C-alpha positions as CSV (number, residue, x, y, z in Angstrom):
1,X,29.9,45.4,48.7
2,X,29.6,45.6,52.5
3,X,32.1,47.4,54.6
4,X,33.2,45.8,57.8
5,X,32.5,47.6,61.1
6,X,36.3,47.9,61.6
7,X,36.7,49.7,58.3
8,X,33.7,52.0,58.9
9,X,35.2,53.0,62.2
10,X,38.6,53.8,60.6
11,X,36.9,55.8,57.9
12,X,34.9,57.8,60.5
13,X,38.2,58.6,62.3
14,X,39.6,60.1,59.1
15,X,36.8,62.7,58.7
16,X,37.9,66.4,59.0
17,X,35.2,67.0,61.6
18,X,36.6,64.3,63.9
19,X,40.1,65.6,63.4
20,X,39.1,69.1,64.3
21,X,37.3,67.9,67.4
22,X,40.3,65.8,68.4
23,X,42.6,68.9,68.2
24,X,40.1,70.9,70.2
25,X,40.0,68.2,72.9
26,X,43.8,68.0,73.0
27,X,44.0,71.7,73.7
28,X,41.0,72.1,75.9
29,X,42.9,73.4,78.9
30,X,44.6,76.1,76.8
31,X,41.2,77.1,75.3
32,X,39.8,77.3,78.9
33,X,42.7,79.5,80.0
34,X,42.2,81.8,77.0
35,X,38.5,82.0,77.7
36,X,39.1,82.9,81.3
37,X,41.5,85.7,80.2
38,X,39.0,87.0,77.7
39,X,36.2,86.9,80.3
40,X,38.3,88.9,82.7
41,X,39.1,91.5,80.0
42,X,35.4,91.7,79.1
43,X,34.4,92.2,82.7
44,X,37.0,94.9,83.2
45,X,36.1,96.7,80.0
46,X,32.5,96.9,81.3
47,X,33.8,98.6,84.4
48,X,33.0,95.7,86.7
49,X,35.0,93.5,89.0
50,X,35.0,89.7,89.3
51,X,33.7,90.0,92.8
52,X,30.5,91.6,91.4
53,X,29.5,88.2,89.9
54,X,28.5,84.9,91.4
55,X,30.4,81.7,90.5
56,X,27.5,80.6,88.3
57,X,27.5,83.9,86.4
58,X,31.3,83.7,85.9
59,X,31.0,80.1,84.6
60,X,28.4,81.2,82.1
61,X,30.7,84.1,80.9
62,X,33.7,81.7,80.6
63,X,31.6,79.1,78.7
64,X,30.4,81.7,76.3
65,X,34.0,82.8,75.6
66,X,35.0,79.1,75.2
67,X,32.2,78.7,72.6
68,X,33.4,81.7,70.7
69,X,37.0,80.6,70.7
70,X,36.0,77.1,69.5
71,X,33.8,78.4,66.8
72,X,36.5,80.6,65.5
73,X,39.0,77.7,65.5
74,X,36.6,75.4,63.8
75,X,35.8,77.9,61.1
76,X,39.4,78.9,60.5
77,X,40.5,75.2,60.4
78,X,37.7,74.2,58.1
79,X,38.5,77.1,55.7
80,X,42.1,76.1,55.8
81,X,41.2,72.5,54.7
82,X,39.0,73.9,51.9
83,X,41.7,76.2,50.8
84,X,44.2,73.4,50.8
85,X,42.0,71.4,48.5
86,X,41.1,74.5,46.4
87,X,37.5,74.4,47.3
88,X,37.2,77.7,49.1
89,X,36.1,80.8,47.3
90,X,37.7,84.0,48.6
């Protein structure tokens, strides 16, 4: 039995990975703000000031913080889904 392209697209949209990515995209600006705040805190905790860095360096620091935030969110969301279905081992 062949699935139509329309049905395949609908099934792809139901995957947990796509749902997680959709949520992350929806809250992208909040994640960015959080990453900036964490980057500022990290810089301050190292005894530095923002003016000590170039724009490119600051962008790299913020992108690293965004990556960490997204990774944590994906992992916690994924584990929540597994726990919901009783598949996680604690």
